[in-house]
py3Dmol code that shows the C-alpha trace and the ligand (Angstrom):
import py3Dmol

protein = """\
ATOM      1  CA  PRO A   1     -39.336-183.729  10.759  1.00  0.00           C
ATOM      2  CA  PRO A   2     -38.414-186.039  13.652  1.00  0.00           C
ATOM      3  CA  SER A   3     -35.699-184.587  15.863  1.00  0.00           C
ATOM      4  CA  PRO A   4     -32.192-186.053  15.537  1.00  0.00           C
ATOM      5  CA  TRP A   5     -31.754-186.049  19.289  1.00  0.00           C
ATOM      6  CA  LEU A   6     -31.667-189.182  21.369  1.00  0.00           C
ATOM      7  CA  LEU A   7     -32.787-187.180  24.394  1.00  0.00           C
ATOM      8  CA  SER A   8     -33.854-183.572  24.745  1.00  0.00           C
ATOM      9  CA  THR A   9     -35.398-181.411  27.429  1.00  0.00           C
ATOM     10  CA  HIS A  10     -37.653-178.423  26.953  1.00  0.00           C
ATOM     11  CA  ALA A  11     -38.343-175.779  29.598  1.00  0.00           C
ATOM     12  CA  LEU A  12     -37.417-178.282  32.296  1.00  0.00           C
ATOM     13  CA  ASP A  13     -37.955-177.062  35.862  1.00  0.00           C
ATOM     14  CA  ALA A  14     -37.290-179.176  38.949  1.00  0.00           C
ATOM     15  CA  ARG A  15     -37.970-178.649  42.626  1.00  0.00           C
ATOM     16  CA  TYR A  16     -37.109-180.140  45.991  1.00  0.00           C
ATOM     17  CA  GLY A  17     -40.279-179.185  47.848  1.00  0.00           C
ATOM     18  CA  ASP A  18     -40.476-175.387  47.790  1.00  0.00           C
ATOM     19  CA  PHE A  19     -36.901-175.006  46.573  1.00  0.00           C
ATOM     20  CA  GLN A  20     -36.605-174.640  42.811  1.00  0.00           C
ATOM     21  CA  ALA A  21     -33.325-176.239  41.706  1.00  0.00           C
ATOM     22  CA  LEU A  22     -33.650-176.092  37.880  1.00  0.00           C
ATOM     23  CA  PHE A  23     -35.030-173.316  35.684  1.00  0.00           C
ATOM     24  CA  GLY A  24     -36.024-173.760  32.024  1.00  0.00           C
ATOM     25  CA  ILE A  25     -33.322-176.262  31.068  1.00  0.00           C
ATOM     26  CA  GLU A  26     -32.898-176.781  27.303  1.00  0.00           C
ATOM     27  CA  PHE A  27     -30.542-179.733  26.901  1.00  0.00           C
ATOM     28  CA  SER A  28     -30.044-182.281  24.155  1.00  0.00           C
ATOM     29  CA  ILE A  29     -27.761-185.136  23.197  1.00  0.00           C
ATOM     30  CA  ALA A  30     -27.448-187.117  19.971  1.00  0.00           C
ATOM     31  CA  PRO A  31     -26.755-190.865  19.630  1.00  0.00           C
ATOM     32  CA  GLY A  32     -23.098-191.670  20.300  1.00  0.00           C
ATOM     33  CA  GLU A  33     -22.310-188.163  21.539  1.00  0.00           C
ATOM     34  CA  VAL A  34     -20.374-187.310  24.721  1.00  0.00           C
ATOM     35  CA  VAL A  35     -21.772-184.207  26.393  1.00  0.00           C
ATOM     36  CA  ALA A  36     -20.127-182.690  29.465  1.00  0.00           C
ATOM     37  CA  LEU A  37     -22.123-180.936  32.151  1.00  0.00           C
ATOM     38  CA  ILE A  38     -19.949-178.571  34.133  1.00  0.00           C
ATOM     39  CA  GLY A  39     -20.610-176.078  36.912  1.00  0.00           C
ATOM     40  CA  ALA A  40     -19.707-175.334  40.506  1.00  0.00           C
ATOM     41  CA  ASN A  41     -20.992-177.251  43.530  1.00  0.00           C
ATOM     42  CA  GLY A  42     -24.737-176.819  43.819  1.00  0.00           C
ATOM     43  CA  ALA A  43     -25.208-175.584  40.223  1.00  0.00           C
ATOM     44  CA  GLY A  44     -27.772-178.326  39.610  1.00  0.00           C
ATOM     45  CA  LYS A  45     -25.840-180.891  37.583  1.00  0.00           C
ATOM     46  CA  SER A  46     -26.838-183.908  39.665  1.00  0.00           C
ATOM     47  CA  THR A  47     -30.381-182.602  39.831  1.00  0.00           C
ATOM     48  CA  LEU A  48     -30.535-182.515  36.032  1.00  0.00           C
ATOM     49  CA  LEU A  49     -29.318-186.123  35.827  1.00  0.00           C
ATOM     50  CA  ARG A  50     -31.871-187.167  38.431  1.00  0.00           C
ATOM     51  CA  SER A  51     -34.634-185.402  36.505  1.00  0.00           C
ATOM     52  CA  LEU A  52     -33.694-187.255  33.312  1.00  0.00           C
ATOM     53  CA  MET A  53     -33.572-190.581  35.142  1.00  0.00           C
ATOM     54  CA  GLY A  54     -37.066-190.173  36.603  1.00  0.00           C
ATOM     55  CA  LEU A  55     -35.828-189.667  40.166  1.00  0.00           C
ATOM     56  CA  LEU A  56     -37.481-186.236  40.458  1.00  0.00           C
ATOM     57  CA  PRO A  57     -41.021-185.339  39.420  1.00  0.00           C
ATOM     58  CA  VAL A  58     -41.062-183.408  36.120  1.00  0.00           C
ATOM     59  CA  ALA A  59     -43.820-182.893  33.550  1.00  0.00           C
ATOM     60  CA  SER A  60     -44.065-185.444  30.765  1.00  0.00           C
ATOM     61  CA  ASP A  61     -43.243-183.111  27.854  1.00  0.00           C
ATOM     62  CA  MET A  62     -40.170-181.656  29.582  1.00  0.00           C
ATOM     63  CA  VAL A  63     -38.095-184.736  28.628  1.00  0.00           C
ATOM     64  CA  ARG A  64     -38.200-186.524  25.279  1.00  0.00           C
ATOM     65  CA  PHE A  65     -36.364-189.764  24.576  1.00  0.00           C
ATOM     66  CA  ASP A  66     -36.564-191.007  20.983  1.00  0.00           C
ATOM     67  CA  ASN A  67     -39.137-188.237  20.433  1.00  0.00           C
ATOM     68  CA  VAL A  68     -41.417-189.787  23.050  1.00  0.00           C
ATOM     69  CA  PRO A  69     -42.369-187.629  26.073  1.00  0.00           C
ATOM     70  CA  VAL A  70     -41.009-189.502  29.087  1.00  0.00           C
ATOM     71  CA  GLY A  71     -40.654-186.832  31.795  1.00  0.00           C
ATOM     72  CA  GLY A  72     -41.646-188.221  35.174  1.00  0.00           C
ATOM     73  CA  CYS A  73     -41.595-191.885  34.090  1.00  0.00           C
ATOM     74  CA  PRO A  74     -40.277-193.967  37.001  1.00  0.00           C
ATOM     75  CA  PRO A  75     -36.580-194.950  36.916  1.00  0.00           C
ATOM     76  CA  HIS A  76     -37.189-198.625  36.082  1.00  0.00           C
ATOM     77  CA  GLN A  77     -39.147-197.536  32.998  1.00  0.00           C
ATOM     78  CA  MET A  78     -36.347-195.188  31.998  1.00  0.00           C
ATOM     79  CA  VAL A  79     -33.924-198.113  32.268  1.00  0.00           C
ATOM     80  CA  GLN A  80     -36.199-200.176  30.032  1.00  0.00           C
ATOM     81  CA  ARG A  81     -36.232-197.327  27.492  1.00  0.00           C
ATOM     82  CA  GLY A  82     -32.439-197.203  27.483  1.00  0.00           C
ATOM     83  CA  LEU A  83     -31.169-194.828  30.172  1.00  0.00           C
ATOM     84  CA  ALA A  84     -28.706-195.824  32.860  1.00  0.00           C
ATOM     85  CA  MET A  85     -26.986-193.836  35.561  1.00  0.00           C
ATOM     86  CA  VAL A  86     -23.613-194.192  37.260  1.00  0.00           C
ATOM     87  CA  PRO A  87     -24.480-192.341  40.455  1.00  0.00           C
ATOM     88  CA  GLU A  88     -22.205-190.150  42.529  1.00  0.00           C
ATOM     89  CA  GLY A  89     -20.660-192.353  45.222  1.00  0.00           C
ATOM     90  CA  ARG A  90     -21.114-195.478  43.047  1.00  0.00           C
ATOM     91  CA  ARG A  91     -23.648-197.229  45.331  1.00  0.00           C
ATOM     92  CA  LEU A  92     -22.321-200.752  44.838  1.00  0.00           C
ATOM     93  CA  PHE A  93     -23.631-203.738  46.807  1.00  0.00           C
ATOM     94  CA  THR A  94     -21.046-204.156  49.553  1.00  0.00           C
ATOM     95  CA  GLY A  95     -20.473-207.659  50.870  1.00  0.00           C
ATOM     96  CA  MET A  96     -20.830-208.952  47.315  1.00  0.00           C
ATOM     97  CA  SER A  97     -18.088-209.763  44.814  1.00  0.00           C
ATOM     98  CA  VAL A  98     -17.475-207.828  41.619  1.00  0.00           C
ATOM     99  CA  GLU A  99     -19.052-210.675  39.673  1.00  0.00           C
ATOM    100  CA  ASP A 100     -22.185-210.750  41.831  1.00  0.00           C
ATOM    101  CA  ASN A 101     -22.611-206.989  41.573  1.00  0.00           C
ATOM    102  CA  LEU A 102     -22.570-207.375  37.803  1.00  0.00           C
ATOM    103  CA  ARG A 103     -24.946-210.360  37.854  1.00  0.00           C
ATOM    104  CA  VAL A 104     -27.566-208.267  39.631  1.00  0.00           C
ATOM    105  CA  ALA A 105     -27.342-205.770  36.772  1.00  0.00           C
ATOM    106  CA  ILE A 106     -27.744-208.513  34.172  1.00  0.00           C
ATOM    107  CA  ASP A 107     -30.888-209.766  35.900  1.00  0.00           C
ATOM    108  CA  GLN A 108     -32.405-206.275  35.773  1.00  0.00           C
ATOM    109  CA  ALA A 109     -31.227-205.387  32.276  1.00  0.00           C
ATOM    110  CA  ARG A 110     -33.512-204.117  29.581  1.00  0.00           C
ATOM    111  CA  ARG A 111     -34.183-206.290  26.577  1.00  0.00           C
ATOM    112  CA  PRO A 112     -33.326-204.221  23.503  1.00  0.00           C
ATOM    113  CA  ALA A 113     -36.014-204.111  20.839  1.00  0.00           C
ATOM    114  CA  PRO A 114     -35.592-206.634  18.025  1.00  0.00           C
ATOM    115  CA  GLY A 115     -33.834-205.043  15.058  1.00  0.00           C
ATOM    116  CA  GLN A 116     -31.873-202.722  17.299  1.00  0.00           C
ATOM    117  CA  ASN A 117     -28.577-203.840  15.947  1.00  0.00           C
ATOM    118  CA  VAL A 118     -26.113-203.080  18.692  1.00  0.00           C
ATOM    119  CA  PRO A 119     -23.762-205.577  20.279  1.00  0.00           C
ATOM    120  CA  LEU A 120     -24.890-206.349  23.810  1.00  0.00           C
ATOM    121  CA  TRP A 121     -22.593-205.702  26.731  1.00  0.00           C
ATOM    122  CA  THR A 122     -21.488-208.980  28.252  1.00  0.00           C
ATOM    123  CA  ILE A 123     -19.167-209.716  31.159  1.00  0.00           C
ATOM    124  CA  GLU A 124     -16.556-210.703  28.560  1.00  0.00           C
ATOM    125  CA  ARG A 125     -16.770-207.385  26.722  1.00  0.00           C
ATOM    126  CA  LEU A 126     -16.556-205.537  30.037  1.00  0.00           C
ATOM    127  CA  HIS A 127     -13.445-207.516  30.960  1.00  0.00           C
ATOM    128  CA  ALA A 128     -11.932-206.319  27.675  1.00  0.00           C
ATOM    129  CA  LEU A 129     -12.885-202.722  28.558  1.00  0.00           C
ATOM    130  CA  PHE A 130     -11.581-202.950  32.153  1.00  0.00           C
ATOM    131  CA  PRO A 131      -9.187-205.960  32.385  1.00  0.00           C
ATOM    132  CA  ILE A 132      -8.672-205.495  36.144  1.00  0.00           C
ATOM    133  CA  LEU A 133     -12.314-206.486  36.734  1.00  0.00           C
ATOM    134  CA  LYS A 134     -11.507-209.963  35.460  1.00  0.00           C
ATOM    135  CA  ASP A 135      -8.639-210.398  37.939  1.00  0.00           C
ATOM    136  CA  LYS A 136     -10.818-209.057  40.755  1.00  0.00           C
ATOM    137  CA  ARG A 137     -14.037-210.857  39.860  1.00  0.00           C
ATOM    138  CA  ARG A 138     -14.213-212.800  43.140  1.00  0.00           C
ATOM    139  CA  THR A 139     -13.150-209.851  45.297  1.00  0.00           C
ATOM    140  CA  PRO A 140     -15.723-208.130  47.520  1.00  0.00           C
ATOM    141  CA  VAL A 141     -16.283-204.654  46.058  1.00  0.00           C
ATOM    142  CA  GLU A 142     -15.397-202.909  49.323  1.00  0.00           C
ATOM    143  CA  SER A 143     -11.838-204.296  49.029  1.00  0.00           C
ATOM    144  CA  LEU A 144     -11.319-202.597  45.653  1.00  0.00           C
ATOM    145  CA  SER A 145      -9.622-199.245  45.172  1.00  0.00           C
ATOM    146  CA  GLY A 146     -11.846-196.257  44.424  1.00  0.00           C
ATOM    147  CA  GLY A 147     -10.948-196.402  40.745  1.00  0.00           C
ATOM    148  CA  GLN A 148     -11.749-200.098  40.504  1.00  0.00           C
ATOM    149  CA  GLN A 149     -15.093-199.498  42.233  1.00  0.00           C
ATOM    150  CA  GLN A 150     -15.837-196.791  39.683  1.00  0.00           C
ATOM    151  CA  MET A 151     -15.112-199.310  36.910  1.00  0.00           C
ATOM    152  CA  VAL A 152     -17.599-201.731  38.484  1.00  0.00           C
ATOM    153  CA  ALA A 153     -20.183-198.944  38.650  1.00  0.00           C
ATOM    154  CA  ILE A 154     -19.693-198.145  34.958  1.00  0.00           C
ATOM    155  CA  ALA A 155     -19.765-201.843  34.044  1.00  0.00           C
ATOM    156  CA  ARG A 156     -22.986-202.280  35.984  1.00  0.00           C
ATOM    157  CA  GLY A 157     -24.535-199.348  34.132  1.00  0.00           C
ATOM    158  CA  LEU A 158     -23.502-200.770  30.761  1.00  0.00           C
ATOM    159  CA  LEU A 159     -25.010-204.181  31.551  1.00  0.00           C
ATOM    160  CA  SER A 160     -28.444-202.617  31.439  1.00  0.00           C
ATOM    161  CA  GLN A 161     -27.620-202.080  27.720  1.00  0.00           C
ATOM    162  CA  PRO A 162     -28.200-198.318  27.764  1.00  0.00           C
ATOM    163  CA  ARG A 163     -28.373-196.036  24.762  1.00  0.00           C
ATOM    164  CA  LEU A 164     -27.569-193.153  27.091  1.00  0.00           C
ATOM    165  CA  LEU A 165     -25.307-193.437  30.129  1.00  0.00           C
ATOM    166  CA  LEU A 166     -25.506-190.652  32.722  1.00  0.00           C
ATOM    167  CA  CYS A 167     -22.246-190.389  34.698  1.00  0.00           C
ATOM    168  CA  ASP A 168     -22.070-188.328  37.880  1.00  0.00           C
ATOM    169  CA  GLU A 169     -18.521-187.223  38.741  1.00  0.00           C
ATOM    170  CA  LEU A 170     -16.545-190.253  37.604  1.00  0.00           C
ATOM    171  CA  SER A 171     -13.266-188.634  38.678  1.00  0.00           C
ATOM    172  CA  LEU A 172     -14.310-187.651  42.197  1.00  0.00           C
ATOM    173  CA  GLY A 173     -11.643-188.572  44.742  1.00  0.00           C
ATOM    174  CA  LEU A 174      -9.527-190.544  42.256  1.00  0.00           C
ATOM    175  CA  ALA A 175      -5.823-190.206  41.429  1.00  0.00           C
ATOM    176  CA  PRO A 176      -4.926-188.651  38.049  1.00  0.00           C
ATOM    177  CA  LEU A 177      -3.599-191.904  36.592  1.00  0.00           C
ATOM    178  CA  VAL A 178      -6.803-193.767  37.459  1.00  0.00           C
ATOM    179  CA  ILE A 179      -8.950-190.946  36.096  1.00  0.00           C
ATOM    180  CA  ARG A 180      -7.053-191.189  32.823  1.00  0.00           C
ATOM    181  CA  GLU A 181      -7.638-194.936  32.714  1.00  0.00           C
ATOM    182  CA  ILE A 182     -11.378-194.540  33.249  1.00  0.00           C
ATOM    183  CA  TYR A 183     -11.743-191.758  30.706  1.00  0.00           C
ATOM    184  CA  ALA A 184      -9.735-193.806  28.208  1.00  0.00           C
ATOM    185  CA  ALA A 185     -12.574-196.340  28.245  1.00  0.00           C
ATOM    186  CA  LEU A 186     -15.222-193.873  27.079  1.00  0.00           C
ATOM    187  CA  PRO A 187     -14.511-194.108  23.318  1.00  0.00           C
ATOM    188  CA  GLY A 188     -14.997-197.874  23.591  1.00  0.00           C
ATOM    189  CA  ILE A 189     -18.474-197.165  24.954  1.00  0.00           C
ATOM    190  CA  THR A 190     -19.573-194.557  22.422  1.00  0.00           C
ATOM    191  CA  ALA A 191     -18.153-196.550  19.496  1.00  0.00           C
ATOM    192  CA  ALA A 192     -21.128-198.872  19.880  1.00  0.00           C
ATOM    193  CA  GLY A 193     -23.511-195.883  19.633  1.00  0.00           C
ATOM    194  CA  THR A 194     -24.163-195.300  23.324  1.00  0.00           C
ATOM    195  CA  ALA A 195     -24.269-191.605  24.249  1.00  0.00           C
ATOM    196  CA  ILE A 196     -22.730-190.337  27.495  1.00  0.00           C
ATOM    197  CA  VAL A 197     -23.518-187.377  29.725  1.00  0.00           C
ATOM    198  CA  LEU A 198     -20.534-186.566  31.934  1.00  0.00           C
ATOM    199  CA  VAL A 199     -20.992-184.471  35.039  1.00  0.00           C
ATOM    200  CA  GLU A 200     -17.459-183.345  35.743  1.00  0.00           C
ATOM    201  CA  GLN A 201     -15.863-180.849  38.142  1.00  0.00           C
ATOM    202  CA  ASP A 202     -12.574-180.785  36.232  1.00  0.00           C
ATOM    203  CA  VAL A 203     -13.308-178.423  33.343  1.00  0.00           C
ATOM    204  CA  ALA A 204     -10.162-179.200  31.348  1.00  0.00           C
ATOM    205  CA  LEU A 205     -10.856-182.916  31.572  1.00  0.00           C
ATOM    206  CA  ALA A 206     -14.531-182.384  30.686  1.00  0.00           C
ATOM    207  CA  CYS A 207     -13.557-180.418  27.570  1.00  0.00           C
ATOM    208  CA  ARG A 208     -11.034-183.024  26.433  1.00  0.00           C
ATOM    209  CA  ALA A 209     -13.437-185.910  26.886  1.00  0.00           C
ATOM    210  CA  SER A 210     -16.577-184.432  25.284  1.00  0.00           C
ATOM    211  CA  ASN A 211     -17.959-183.324  21.939  1.00  0.00           C
ATOM    212  CA  ARG A 212     -20.109-180.580  23.436  1.00  0.00           C
ATOM    213  CA  LEU A 213     -20.530-179.001  26.833  1.00  0.00           C
ATOM    214  CA  TYR A 214     -23.177-177.282  28.870  1.00  0.00           C
ATOM    215  CA  CYS A 215     -22.260-175.036  31.765  1.00  0.00           C
ATOM    216  CA  MET A 216     -24.704-174.555  34.638  1.00  0.00           C
ATOM    217  CA  LEU A 217     -24.937-171.853  37.260  1.00  0.00           C
ATOM    218  CA  GLU A 218     -27.594-171.628  39.961  1.00  0.00           C
ATOM    219  CA  GLY A 219     -30.001-173.979  38.226  1.00  0.00           C
ATOM    220  CA  ARG A 220     -29.696-172.469  34.753  1.00  0.00           C
ATOM    221  CA  ILE A 221     -27.698-173.298  31.645  1.00  0.00           C
ATOM    222  CA  THR A 222     -25.368-170.374  31.108  1.00  0.00           C
ATOM    223  CA  LEU A 223     -23.361-171.642  28.143  1.00  0.00           C
ATOM    224  CA  THR A 224     -23.394-174.381  25.536  1.00  0.00           C
ATOM    225  CA  GLY A 225     -21.060-175.093  22.647  1.00  0.00           C
ATOM    226  CA  ARG A 226     -18.577-177.440  21.079  1.00  0.00           C
ATOM    227  CA  SER A 227     -15.970-178.426  23.659  1.00  0.00           C
ATOM    228  CA  ALA A 228     -13.003-178.015  21.314  1.00  0.00           C
ATOM    229  CA  ASP A 229     -13.725-174.424  20.355  1.00  0.00           C
ATOM    230  CA  THR A 230     -15.423-172.812  23.349  1.00  0.00           C
ATOM    231  CA  PRO A 231     -12.991-170.208  24.747  1.00  0.00           C
ATOM    232  CA  ARG A 232     -11.858-170.794  28.323  1.00  0.00           C
ATOM    233  CA  GLU A 233     -12.790-167.186  29.206  1.00  0.00           C
ATOM    234  CA  ALA A 234     -16.369-167.795  28.099  1.00  0.00           C
ATOM    235  CA  ILE A 235     -16.469-170.949  30.209  1.00  0.00           C
ATOM    236  CA  ALA A 236     -15.088-169.080  33.227  1.00  0.00           C
ATOM    237  CA  ARG A 237     -17.770-166.389  32.894  1.00  0.00           C
ATOM    238  CA  ALA A 238     -20.541-168.976  32.551  1.00  0.00           C
ATOM    239  CA  TYR A 239     -19.147-170.990  35.468  1.00  0.00           C
ATOM    240  CA  PHE A 240     -18.735-168.178  37.980  1.00  0.00           C
ATOM    241  CA  GLY A 241     -21.296-165.671  36.693  1.00  0.00           C
ATOM    242  CA  ALA A 242     -20.672-162.207  35.317  1.00  0.00           C
ATOM    243  CA  GLY A 243     -18.426-159.848  37.255  1.00  0.00           C
TER     244      GLY A 243
END
"""
ligand_1 = """\
31
ATP
P -22.558 -181.105 43.393
O -21.322 -181.115 42.594
O -22.371 -180.542 44.768
O -23.307 -182.403 43.369
P -24.561 -180.139 41.598
O -24.304 -179.156 40.524
O -24.720 -181.538 41.214
O -23.462 -179.992 42.698
P -27.098 -180.433 42.846
O -26.655 -181.521 43.752
O -27.905 -180.776 41.669
O -25.837 -179.609 42.369
O -27.864 -179.340 43.731
C -28.536 -178.236 43.162
C -29.247 -177.481 44.254
O -30.291 -178.290 44.787
C -28.368 -177.089 45.421
O -28.758 -175.807 45.881
C -28.658 -178.149 46.453
O -28.486 -177.626 47.774
C -30.120 -178.451 46.195
N -30.441 -179.848 46.531
C -29.838 -180.952 46.049
N -30.403 -182.075 46.539
C -31.398 -181.658 47.355
C -32.371 -182.333 48.161
N -32.433 -183.668 48.216
N -33.231 -181.568 48.877
C -33.171 -180.225 48.815
N -32.306 -179.531 48.077
C -31.425 -180.223 47.347
"""
view = py3Dmol.view(width=600, height=400)
view.addModel(protein, "pdb")
view.setStyle({"model": 0}, {"cartoon": {"style": "trace"}})
view.addModel(ligand_1, "xyz")
view.setStyle({"model": 1}, {"stick": {}})
view.zoomTo()
view.show()
């Protein structure tokens, strides 16, 4: 039978030159699901996102999207298939307004297959998701607060009409109130069927915001389970290693 997963990996290894960063990753996510990826600095979370996005060389059958082997496809092809990434550090186009940053994303967006009955993300829908972006539409992105820049980065990702959004440390460097505001937007994203992978340092936040979690340690997945009923002690062991 066809797998129910939107994306899955099998025996995924990844390297930076001679350094092996990922070992035999078995990861999967279903349509509309929020999956948290937790682990200490250097555990390999960003590397896993980059491998899914086509930013690191991996073998074709190590990543399946819609049951199609896509490992190693270049990033622009992954975007066309329905993946988007909100990278760590946001990487917005400085010197350009909020509106112009979003226009660039619209120009590069994928065209969903006919019959794929999902409402498209438009500037108007994004203004409903993050009202502040409407007020700030003419503001150069470098004049925005960190939280507002993160909203632009998420909005830009959504404008490529993804079925899976990969988010790298949305909360990094942001104040608690702003983090709450950004996380409050996630249900509005998954309601339309888009799945989300959240790389998150804050374990409590990651558990609250996700359906399932994976914990990584030194390039390996050390724990996976439903976020609501995985004991904190088990997470601590998987996060820091035995001992
Ligand atoms: P962080 O929260 O610090 O981003 P992470 O879990 O995302 O941590 P990665 O950034 O994926 O971890 O790094 C995993 C391992 O790969 C680390 O040992 C890191 O030093 C190494 N690494 C990451 N990027 C590179 C690179 N461009 N070249 C060589 N090694 C790298």
